C-alpha positions as CSV (number, residue, x, y, z in Angstrom):
1,L,12.5,-13.6,-11.4
2,Y,15.2,-12.2,-9.2
3,E,17.8,-13.8,-11.7
4,A,15.9,-11.9,-14.7
5,I,16.4,-8.7,-12.6
6,R,20.0,-9.4,-12.0
7,S,20.8,-10.6,-15.5
8,H,18.7,-7.8,-17.1
9,T,16.6,-10.2,-19.1
10,V,13.2,-9.3,-20.7
11,L,10.4,-11.4,-20.1
12,A,7.3,-12.4,-21.8
13,I,4.6,-12.7,-19.0
14,R,0.9,-13.7,-19.1
15,Y,-0.7,-11.6,-16.5
16,K,-4.3,-11.7,-15.1
17,P,-5.4,-8.6,-13.4
18,F,-8.2,-9.0,-10.8
19,D,-10.9,-7.3,-12.7
20,E,-9.8,-7.3,-16.3
21,E,-9.1,-9.8,-19.2
22,E,-5.6,-11.6,-19.2
23,M,-2.8,-9.8,-21.1
24,N,0.6,-10.7,-22.6
25,L,3.3,-8.3,-21.6
26,V,6.7,-7.6,-22.7
27,F,8.1,-6.9,-19.3
28,H,11.5,-5.4,-18.0
29,P,11.8,-6.6,-14.4
30,H,13.5,-4.0,-12.1
31,F,12.4,-4.7,-8.6
32,I,10.8,-7.4,-6.4
33,K,9.1,-6.6,-3.1
34,E,7.1,-8.4,-0.3
35,F,4.2,-6.7,1.5
36,N,1.8,-8.3,4.0
37,G,2.6,-11.8,2.8
38,R,2.4,-11.0,-1.2
39,W,5.3,-10.6,-3.6
40,H,5.1,-7.9,-6.2
41,L,7.3,-7.5,-9.3
42,L,7.8,-3.9,-10.5
43,G,9.3,-2.9,-13.7
44,H,8.8,-1.5,-17.3
45,A,5.7,-3.0,-19.3
46,E,5.9,-2.0,-22.8
47,G,3.0,0.0,-23.7
48,K,1.7,0.3,-20.3
49,I,1.6,3.0,-17.7
50,P,3.3,3.8,-15.3
51,S,6.5,3.4,-17.3
52,N,9.0,2.2,-14.5
53,T,6.6,0.8,-11.8
54,F,4.1,-1.3,-13.5
55,N,3.3,-3.6,-10.5
56,L,2.6,-7.3,-11.1
57,P,1.4,-9.3,-8.0
58,L,3.1,-12.7,-8.5
59,D,-0.1,-14.7,-7.8
60,R,-1.4,-13.1,-10.8
61,I,1.1,-14.3,-13.2
62,E,-0.1,-17.1,-15.3
63,G,2.4,-20.0,-16.2
64,D,6.1,-19.5,-16.3
65,P,7.6,-16.2,-17.7
66,Q,9.6,-16.8,-20.8
67,A,13.0,-15.1,-21.7
68,L,13.1,-12.9,-24.7
69,D,16.6,-12.9,-25.5
70,S,16.2,-10.9,-28.8
71,K,14.8,-7.8,-26.8
72,E,17.0,-5.2,-25.4
73,Y,16.4,-4.5,-21.6
74,I,15.2,-1.2,-20.5
75,P,16.6,-0.6,-17.0
76,A,15.0,1.9,-14.4
77,P,16.5,5.3,-14.0
78,E,19.6,5.1,-12.0
79,H,18.7,5.1,-8.3
80,F,15.1,5.0,-8.9
81,Y,14.0,2.6,-6.5
82,E,16.3,3.8,-3.7
83,H,13.6,6.1,-2.5
84,Y,10.4,4.9,-4.5
85,F,9.1,3.2,-1.1
86,D,9.9,5.9,1.3
87,G,6.6,7.8,1.4
88,I,4.3,4.9,1.0
89,L,3.1,1.6,2.9
90,G,3.2,-1.2,0.5
91,T,3.8,-0.9,-3.2
92,T,1.4,1.4,-4.8
93,H,1.2,5.3,-5.2
94,W,-1.9,6.8,-6.2
95,D,-2.0,9.4,-8.8
96,N,-1.5,12.9,-7.5
97,E,-0.9,12.0,-3.9
98,V,1.5,13.6,-1.7
99,V,3.2,12.8,1.5
100,H,1.2,14.0,4.5
101,N,2.0,14.1,8.3
102,I,-0.8,12.0,9.3
103,H,-1.5,12.1,13.1
104,I,-3.2,9.0,14.5
105,R,-4.5,8.2,18.2
106,A,-4.5,4.8,19.8
107,Y,-7.1,4.7,22.4
108,T,-5.9,1.8,24.7
109,N,-2.6,1.0,26.3
110,Y,-2.7,-2.2,24.5
111,M,-3.2,-0.8,21.1
112,F,-0.3,1.7,21.8
113,H,1.9,-1.2,22.4
114,I,0.8,-3.0,19.4
115,I,1.7,0.1,17.2
116,D,4.7,1.0,19.2
117,T,6.1,-2.6,18.6
118,K,4.8,-3.2,15.1
119,T,5.2,0.1,13.4
120,I,2.9,1.1,10.7
121,H,5.8,3.0,8.7
122,D,9.4,3.7,9.6
123,T,8.8,7.4,9.8
124,Q,6.4,6.8,12.8
125,E,7.2,9.0,15.7
126,I,5.4,9.4,19.0
127,V,4.1,13.0,19.6
128,K,2.0,12.3,22.7
129,P,2.8,9.5,25.0
130,Y,-0.1,7.3,26.3
131,G,-1.7,9.1,29.0
132,K,-4.6,11.0,30.2
133,Y,-5.3,14.4,28.5
134,D,-8.1,17.0,28.8
135,D,-9.8,15.4,25.7
136,G,-9.4,11.7,26.8
137,E,-6.8,9.1,27.3
138,Y,-4.8,7.9,24.3
139,C,-1.3,8.1,22.6
140,E,-0.7,10.1,19.4
141,F,1.7,9.3,16.8
142,V,2.5,10.7,13.4
143,V,3.4,8.9,10.3
144,R,4.9,10.7,7.0
145,V,3.0,8.7,4.2
146,E,0.9,9.0,1.0
147,L,-2.7,7.9,1.2
148,N,-3.0,4.4,-0.6
149,N,-5.2,1.3,0.1
150,E,-2.4,-0.3,2.1
151,F,-2.3,2.3,4.5
152,I,-6.1,2.7,4.9
153,G,-6.3,-1.1,5.3
154,R,-3.5,-1.1,8.1
155,I,-5.4,1.8,9.9
156,L,-8.9,0.2,9.5
157,Q,-7.8,-3.3,10.6
158,M,-7.4,-1.9,14.2
159,G,-11.1,-1.0,14.1
160,D,-12.0,1.7,16.8
161,G,-8.7,1.3,18.6
162,L,-7.2,3.7,16.2
163,E,-8.3,7.2,14.7
164,V,-6.9,9.5,12.1
165,V,-7.1,13.0,13.6
166,A,-5.2,15.2,11.2
167,P,-4.9,16.7,8.6
168,K,-8.5,17.2,8.1
169,E,-8.4,16.3,4.5
170,I,-7.1,12.8,5.3
171,R,-9.4,12.5,8.2
172,L,-12.6,13.3,5.9
173,R,-11.3,10.6,3.4
174,F,-11.1,8.1,6.3
175,K,-14.6,9.3,7.3
176,E,-16.1,8.6,3.8
177,R,-14.7,5.0,3.9
178,V,-16.0,4.3,7.5
179,D,-19.4,5.9,6.6
180,K,-19.7,3.6,3.6
181,L,-18.7,0.6,5.6
182,A,-21.3,1.5,8.3
183,A,-24.0,1.9,5.7
184,R,-23.5,-1.7,4.7
185,Y,-23.8,-3.0,8.2
186,T,-27.0,-0.8,8.8
187,K,-28.5,-2.1,5.6
188,F,-27.8,-5.6,6.5
189,E,-29.4,-5.0,9.9
190,E,-32.4,-3.3,8.3
191,D,-32.8,-6.2,5.7
192,N,-32.8,-8.8,8.5
193,D,-35.1,-6.9,10.6
194,S,-37.8,-6.9,8.1
């Protein structure tokens, strides 16, 4: 796939999305990226949206892609991928999302050191060092990212050790996710108590 990107080779790819029927794509590969142990091929899929960033996780490609030498390669716009990943964690942009300065608190010294040494995003910046404050003991840092599943998952995987505190609209979206998660566990307990 990397050689197809370098040589501007159009590919015939059989692709099986998670929740859809297998599809045959005429694919113009532009970029390959690894995130969280999974490789993604981004490019132009004829007749599909988005036009330059159709995202194919490699583990969902069926069989070997075939070169379509008779097809003219459609490249990404010049310098398109130089900044495509700047405001996101992972590989996906959600429609109509914008970059936010998201403030997150780490509530233990251990959690602070995890986040300090394994940063969530390269924009991460500490705005309050770990210590005791009037409203508790914590560290607060900010990341400048769009909301997407990769970012939400990264924060929630730390359980109650991290909390999104601002902006309010992002905090509320996290609260909705956490409420749904808590409801599942509550329902399980109720079902098993009866």
